[in-house]
NUMITOR-139852 format. One record per residue (C-alpha): x negated, y, z; residue in three letters; residue number from 1. Coordinates in steps of 0.001 Angstrom, whole numbers, always signed. Each point is the difference from the previous one (the first is absolute). Example, Ala and Ser with C-alpha at 12.3 -4.5 7.8 and 13.67 -1.06 7.14 Angstrom:
       u       v       w res   n
  -12300   -4500   +7800 ALA   1
   -1370   +3440    -660 SER   2
END
This chain:
       u       v       w res   n
  +12525   -5349  +34772 MET   1
   -1456   +1291   -3203 LYS   2
   +2418   -1027   -3399 ALA   3
   -1661   -2041   -2678 LYS   4
    -496   +2266   -3298 LYS   5
   +1670   -1619   -2977 ILE   6
   -1844    +583   -2995 PRO   7
   +1690   +2143   -2698 SER   8
    +300    -799   -3667 ALA   9
   -2358   +3376    -387 ALA  10
   -2582   -1687   +2390 SER  11
    +367   -3417   -1827 GLU  12
    -507   +1315   -3297 TYR  13
   -3288   +2232   +1422 ARG  14
   -1256   -3572   +1061 GLN  15
    +855   -1294   -3779 LEU  16
   -2627   +3005   -1156 GLU  17
   -2428    -613   +2461 ASP  18
    -305   -3535   -1816 VAL  19
    +461    +810   -3146 VAL  20
   -2410   +2826    +338 GLY  21
   -2647   -1772   +1267 CYS  22
   -2164   -1876   -2648 LYS  23
    -970   -2295   +2880 TRP  24
   +3552    -939    +890 SER  25
    +484    -688   -3861 VAL  26
   -3104   -2293    -205 SER  27
    +775   -2051   +2987 VAL  28
   +3747    -632   -1365 LEU  29
   -1244    -916   -3010 GLN  30
   -2519   -2300   +1508 ALA  31
   +2131   -1864   +2287 VAL  32
   +2547     -92   -3583 GLY  33
   -2587   -1688   -1608 GLN  34
     -98   -2652   +2958 GLY  35
   -3242   +1126   +1863 ILE  36
   +1490     -61   +3463 SER  37
   -3065     +33   +2321 ARG  38
   -1727   +2957   +1574 PRO  39
   -3502    -881    -816 GLY  40
   +1047   -1020   -3436 ALA  41
   +1729   +3315    -868 LEU  42
   -2839   +1973   +1322 GLU  43
   -2052   -1734   -2713 ARG  44
   +2504    +195   -2723 HIS  45
    +525   +3839    +426 ILE  46
   -3035   +2073    -843 ALA  47
   -1171   +2464   +2240 GLY  48
   +2741    -172   +2776 ILE  49
   -1446    -295   +3399 SER  50
   +1091   -2562   +2846 THR  51
   +1123   +2896   +1985 LYS  52
   +2151   +1205   -2686 VAL  53
   +1664   -3276   -1191 LEU  54
    +791    -870   +3804 SER  55
   +2177   +3300    +124 GLU  56
   +1544    -508   -3301 ARG  57
    +880   -3337    +605 LEU  58
   +1154    +817   +3733 ARG  59
   +2155   +3033   -1988 LYS  60
   +1339   -2322   -2617 LEU  61
   +1176   -2509   +2453 THR  62
   +1664   +2970   +2524 HIS  63
   +1535   +1357   -3553 TYR  64
   +1461   -3631    -582 GLY  65
   -1905    -540   -3236 LEU  66
   -2455   -2803   +1249 LEU  67
    +776   -3004   +2336 ASP  68
   -2911    -920   +2276 LYS  69
    -427   -3709   +1194 ARG  70
   -2559    -729   +2717 VAL  71
    -883   -3723    +171 TYR  72
   -1073   -1324   +3182 ALA  73
   -3402   -1607    -939 GLU  74
   -3394    +701   +1127 VAL  75
   -1310   +1984   -1921 PRO  76
   +3412   +1847     -57 PRO  77
   +1314    +386   -3560 ARG  78
   +2326   +2789    -898 THR  79
   +1909    +251   -3646 GLU  80
   +1915   +2858   -1254 TYR  81
   +2862    -827   -2578 ALA  82
   +2334   +2629   -1677 LEU  83
   +3759    +226   +1262 THR  84
   +2843    +316   -2402 ALA  85
    -204   +4074    +393 TYR  86
   -4050    -509    -774 GLY  87
    +608   -2155   -3193 GLN  88
   +2691   +2617   -1201 LYS  89
   -2852   +3052    +434 LEU  90
   -2644   -2240   -2100 VAL  91
   +2492    -609   -2576 ARG  92
    +551   +4140     +12 ILE  93
   -3636    +752    +435 ILE  94
    -566   -2458   -3275 SER  95
   +2394   +1491   -2146 GLN  96
   -1340   +3722   +1069 ILE  97
   -3230   -1640   -1393 ARG  98
   +1362    -778   -3065 SER  99
   +1492   +3321    -774 LEU 100
   -3285   +1584    +813 ASP 101
   -1412   -2298   -2509 ASP 102
   +2479    +641   -2923 ALA 103
    -456   +3699    +700 ILE 104
   -3767    -312     -95 ARG 105
    +312   -2044   -3249 ASN 106
   +1833   +2460   -1916 THR 107
   -1712   +2778    +776 GLY 108
   +3618   +1991    +954 GLU 109
     +35   +1975   +2933 ARG 110
END
């Protein structure tokens, strides 16, 4: 029987790097943070993202615990995404980084 591998802090940090380093992940998180919760609406809102990339990012962000996925048993089926508490924290951090970047660019200091 194979032992289940427990993720180390280093591998969890690599997951965070994967999210923050991907423009699509950041865009998806920000859009969901703005209240856009359905995949079709996300695809229309995020310019240039393909259905395949969006599906991959949603799956990864859900796996990492940043998004919560809800599937409703309706015809046709409806799927909605929401930020988890960790996702909300990360979106706030991303917003702070963007504000810092704007401040640096506006002062001309580098």
